[in-house]
N, C-alpha and C positions, 0 to 999 in steps of 0.2 A: 267623622264616619267611623263605623266599626272597621275592624281589620281582620283578615283571614290569615295574616301573616303567621307563620309558625317558626320562630327561630331555630328550634331545635332541628328543623329540617335541614339548616346548614351544617349542623355539627353531624347529623347523620350521614348525610352525602358526603362530608369531609371524610369520613372513614375510608371511602373509595379513593379519594384523592391522596390521602396519606398512606395508603396501601401501595398505590401507583408510585408516589415519590420515593417510598422507601425501596422499592424494587428498582429505581434508577440509582439508585446510590447503594448572742446576749442572754440573758436568764429568762426563764419562763415563770409564771406565777403557779403555785401548786394547784393541781387539778382541784376542783371543788369536789366534795362527796357526791357520789352517784345516787340520785334519788331513788327511793324503792319505787316498785310497780304497785298498783293498787291492792293486789292480792300477794304479799311477799312470798308465801310459800307455793304459788303456782307459777309456772313458765308461760309467758304471754308471747305467742305465735305473731311475728309481723313480717311483712315484706318491705324491701326497699328496692325500688326500680331505679336503676342509673339512667344517666342521660346519654351515655355512649359505652362503648366497650371500656373495660377497666384500664384506667391509666393514672398518671401521677396525681391528678386532682381528686383520686379516690383513695388515696394512700392511707389517710387516717381511719376510713372505714374497716380496710382490711386489718390494720393494726387492732382495732377494737374487736374485730371478729376471730382473729386468729390468736389474739392473747387472751380471749375469754372474757373480755370486759362485758360484752352484751349478756353472756350466759350468767356471770356474776350478779347482773342487775335483774336476773330473772326474764330476760327476753331472748327467744328463740328467734334470731333474725335470719332471713332468707334474702340474699343478695340476688336480685334480678337484672340480668342484661337483656332489655327487651329486643324483640326481633324489629320493631319498629319505635325508635324513641320518641316519634312525633305524637305518640298516643299516650306518653306517661301522664300528663295532667288528666287526661280522660280516664285513666284506670284509677288514679288516685281519687279523683273527684267522685267516681262512681263505687269507691269501696273496695275494688279489686286489688289494689296495692294500698299498703297503710302509708307508706312514705315514697316520695321520688325526688329526684333532683332535676331540675329545671332551670328556667332563666327568668330574671326579674321582669323583663318585658313580656314573655310568654305568659307569666302568671297574671299580669293584667289583662292581656289579650283575652285569656281564657275566661276570667271573671267577666269580661265585657260580653262574652257569650254564654253566660250562665253556668259555668263550672265552678263549683263550690270549694276551690282549692285556697289554700293560705300558706304563706311562706313563714316558716317558723325559726329559720337561722339561714345565715349566709355561708357559702363554703368559701367563696373568693371575694375581697372586699372591693376590687376595682375592676374595670373592664380588661379583658385580655384581646379583645378586637384591636387591630392596627392597621395602619396603612404601610405597606412596605415596598421598599425599593432596593435594588441592587447596590452594593457598596459604592461602586464608581459613578453612580448617577449623580447629576448636578442637582437633584431634587433633595433640599434640607428642611424645607419648611412647606406648609401649604401654598404659601404664595409662590413657590417655585413649580407648582403644578401648571400654570397657565401655560397654554400651548402643548401640554403633553397629554398622553392617553393614560387612562385608569381603568383597569379591569375590576368588574363587579360580578357578584352572583346574580344579580338580577332581583333580589329580594330588596323590597323598598326600604326596609330598616338600614341596610347598608348604605343605600343611595343617600339616606337621610343624613348618615353620619358623614358622608362626603361633602353633602352640601352644607353642612353646619361648619365643617372645618374650612371650607372654601370661604364661606361667608366671613369666618373669623379673620381671614386674610384680604377681605375686600373683594372677593371673586364669587363668581356664581358657576353653576354647572355649565353655561354657555362657554366658559373659558377653557374647558378641557375637553378632550373627546372620551367619552365614557363607552366602554366596550363591554357588552354583556357576553361573559365567557361561561356561564352557569358555574359548575364548580371545578372548572379547569384552572384554577387561580395560580399555582405554583408554576405550572408549564407556562402560562401566558407571560409571566415576568422572565422567566428563564429564557425563553426563545426570543424575546425582545419584541412580541406582538404587543405588549402594553409596557408603558414606562413606569407604571405603580400598579399595586393591587391593594384592594380594601377587602377585608373579611376574613384575614388571617390571624391566627393567635400568636402573639410575640413570645409565648412561652412554649410554643410546639412547631409550627411551620417554618419559623425562623431557624430553629436548630436543624430541622431537615434540610433546609436550603443549604446551610453551612456545611452540612454532611456530604451534601451532593456537589460540592465545589462552587457553590453561589454564595459568596459572603454578602450579607445583606444588611441594611439599616432600617429602622422603623419608627413611626411617630404613633404614640399612643392616643387614641381618639380623645380621651377626657383630658389630654393636655392642650387641646386645640379646640375648645369650644363646645365639645359634647359634654352634657352633665354626667358627673361621676356616676357610676351605678355598679350594681352587684352582679357580677358575670354568672355565677351559679348560686341558687339557692335551695333549700330543702323545703319541701311542701307536704302537707298532710290535707285532710278534708275537714271541712266544718263538722261534719257528723263525728269524725273521730276526736276533734277537740272537744266537742260538746259530751261525748260519751266515755272518754278515758284520757282526760287531759294529764293526769298522773302519768301515765304510761309514756305520753309525749315527752313530759319532763325528764323522765329516766332516760329515755332514748337519747334525747339531747345532750344529757349529762355524760353518758357513755360516748357519744360522738365527739364531744369536746375533748375528753380523755385521750381518745384515740388520735386524734389530730395533734393534740401536744406530745402525744408519744411519737408520732411521725417526725416532728420537729427536733425532738430530743435525740433521735436515732435514724437520720433519712436512709442510711445504707441499709438497715435492718428492715425498714418500711418498703424499701423498693424490692427487696428479697421476698418479701410476703406479697407483694403485687405480681411479681414474676411469678412466683409459684402458681398464683391463680390464673394467670394469663400468660402462658410461656412464649406467645409469639411476639411480645413486646421486645423492644430492643434496650436493654438495661440502661446503656449509657445514655440513650436519648431520654428516658424517663427519670432517670437521676438528673440530669442537666435541667430538664423541665421542673422538677421537684425543686431544686435549688432556687429558681425563679419563683416559684409558687409560694413557697413557705412564707416569705415576708408578707405575703398579701392575705394569708389566713387569719393573721394577728395584728397587723400593722407592726411587724417587727417585735412582737410580744407586748406591744403596749395597750392591747384591748383583749378581751377574751374572745376565742373562737366563736364564730356564729353571729356576733352582734349586728344588729341592724338599727338605722336611725330613721325618724320621720322625716328628717331634712333630706336624705338621699331618696327616699321613696317618692315623696312629693315632687322634688325637683325634676326627677327622670320622668315620673308619669305626666307632669304638665309639659315637659319638652315633648313627649310622644303625642300628646293632644295637640300642640302647636304644629307639629309636622303633619297632622292629620292621619296618624297611625292608630289612635286610641279614641273610642267615643267619649265625648264630653262627660256623660252620666256615670262613667265608672268611678266608683268610690275608691280611691287609691288607698285610703287608710284601713279599709276593710280586707285588704289583700295581705296583710301581714301581721304578725304578732311578735312583740319584742321582750314579753315578760316571762316567757317560759325557761329560757337558759338558766343554769345555776348562777345565783346571786343577782337575777335581774329583778327590777322592781316595777317597771311601767311597762304598759302595752305599746305606748306612743312615745318612745324616748326621743328627745331632741338632740340633734346632731351638734 
C-alpha cells in the first residue's frame, strides 16, 4: 500500500525537541575539476532548500558558499531554510526550488505519490537513526529489550525499524511495551518513563544527552537487521535534469569540493556554519561534525555523494516488505549515480 509517511516531519519536529533539550542543559583524493555550467560566461541562479536549520550536516555547503566555490563555477546559489521542511520535495518537484535535501525513504514515498524528484547525490552514507538507552541500562542488544519499554514517535517507519531489530533477536513487538511519546523522545528516557528510545540521531541527540548529564549508549539500526540506507540525499527534479544536466553536474562538483574542504579543516567549517547560524552551540556542532565526517566519504575511500543500486534496491524492497512503500514504485528511477565528477554509470553496482 502507498504511504503518507513524511520522514522529514520527524526532523522538523525534532527542532523543538533539540531546543527544549538544549535549554535543559587519513588523506583525501584531490577534488576533481569543477565542471563548467552550460553557459560559462553567465551566472546561473539556483536555490538549495535545506532539510532542517543549518547544522553540521550542512558544513560542506557553507564552505562552498563562503569560499566562493559556487561563484567560481558560475552559480549564484541561494540557501533556503524552509519554514516547513516537510514541503521540500514538493517545492523541488514543482520547480520552485532547484535542489533540496531530503531522505532516501522520503524520495521513494514522494515518487509513489507522483512527485518527480530524483536523488543525485548522498550526503550521509549510513543511517543516523538509532535506539538509545542510558549508560547504566541493562539493555546491550535488541534481545535485552524483552520486557522493557521503548518510546517511539508514532511514525510507522520508526516502528518498522524497531520491529526489524527485534526480529533479528528472535522477538516481536509483543515482547516489549511500545510507548508513543510523540517527539518527547529525550525527556522520556531521561525521566525513566521509557527504558529505551528509537528515532534519535547518534550524531546529535546522544551529544545533547551527555551534555545534560545523561551518559548514553546506542545501537545503530543498520547493525541490527535494518538494511543500510542513505540518511540524507540531495534531490532535484526530472525537469531540471532534462533541461540543464550540465548545471547539475557543475553544482555537484562544487558540493563535493565543499565537503572535502570541510573534512580538511573542520574547525574552519564550523566557524563558517556558526557565522550563518549564531544560535548553534559550537562544541555540539563540532563534536557532531567529527562523527559525521567519516560517513561522508567512508573515511576517504569513496567520493563524496556516491550512491549504489544495491543500497537503493535493498532499502526500497525492505520498505515494500514492511508495507510502507507501494509495490509499483520503480526504485531505479528514484536516483542517478552518473552525475558526480568521475562517475560513469547511472546504476553503479554496490
